C-alpha positions in Angstrom: 6.2 25.9 23.9 8.1 22.7 23.6 7.4 20.6 20.4 8.9 17.4 19.3 8.5 15.0 16.3 8.7 11.2 17.0 8.0 8.0 15.2 5.4 5.7 16.7 5.3 1.9 16.8 2.6 2.0 14.1 5.0 3.9 11.7 2.9 7.1 12.1 4.7 10.3 13.1 3.6 11.9 16.3 3.9 15.6 17.1 4.1 16.3 20.8 3.2 19.9 21.2 3.0 21.0 24.9 0.7 18.5 26.5 -1.1 17.6 23.3 -0.3 14.8 20.8 -1.0 15.0 17.1 -0.5 12.3 14.4 0.5 12.1 10.7 -0.7 8.7 9.5 1.9 6.4 8.0 0.0 6.2 4.7 0.1 10.0 4.4 3.9 10.2 4.8 4.4 8.9 1.2 2.2 11.6 -0.2 4.0 14.3 1.8 7.6 13.2 1.2 7.5 11.9 -2.3 4.8 13.9 -4.0 4.9 17.1 -1.9 1.1 17.0 -1.1 -0.3 18.6 2.0 -1.5 15.9 4.5 -3.8 16.1 7.5 -2.6 16.2 11.0 -5.1 14.6 13.3 -5.7 15.1 17.0 -7.4 12.6 19.4 -9.4 10.1 17.3 -9.9 11.1 13.7 -10.5 14.8 14.1 -8.4 16.9 11.7 -6.5 19.4 13.8 -4.3 20.9 11.0 -2.1 20.0 8.1 1.6 19.5 7.1 3.2 20.4 3.8 6.7 20.8 2.3 7.6 24.4 1.9 8.0 26.0 -1.5 11.8 25.6 -1.5 11.5 21.9 -0.7 13.9 22.2 2.3 11.5 22.0 5.3 8.1 20.7 6.4 5.7 23.3 7.8 3.1 22.0 10.3 0.0 24.0 11.0 -2.2 23.0 14.0 -4.7 24.5 16.3 -1.9 24.8 18.9 0.4 26.7 16.6 2.6 26.7 13.5 5.9 24.9 13.4 8.7 24.1 11.0 11.3 21.3 10.8 14.1 20.8 8.3 13.1 18.2 5.7 16.3 16.2 6.4 15.4 15.8 10.1 11.8 15.0 9.2 12.9 12.2 6.8 15.4 10.8 9.4 12.6 10.5 12.0 10.2 9.0 9.4 12.8 6.4 8.4 13.6 5.5 12.0 17.2 6.8 11.7 16.6 9.4 14.5 14.5 9.0 17.6 13.1 12.5 17.5 13.5 16.0 16.1 12.5 19.4 17.5 9.8 21.4 15.9 10.6 25.1 15.7 8.0 27.8 16.1 7.2 29.3 12.7 7.1 33.1 12.6 4.9 34.5 9.8 6.8 36.3 7.1 7.1 40.0 7.7 6.1 39.5 11.4 8.2 39.5 14.5 
């Protein structure tokens, strides 16, 4: 499944997963990037469809949605959030100990 992270015109981050579009609100990005708090990922409207959190090592952001689990390097996530990069790929997250 193809998944991409992009910055929207409203400064929110959009996760394009297959044919679905999810959003991390601009006001939640500060809590995620500076304080390491888990933030909601919303689907169409205001329905929460998952969450995003910085991993324990502080080197990646893990995104959990109803469509799957993904990971993106923190440096790529920050570059997209700051507008330095147009997009970044989301990689499928394989559970630890699983194949």
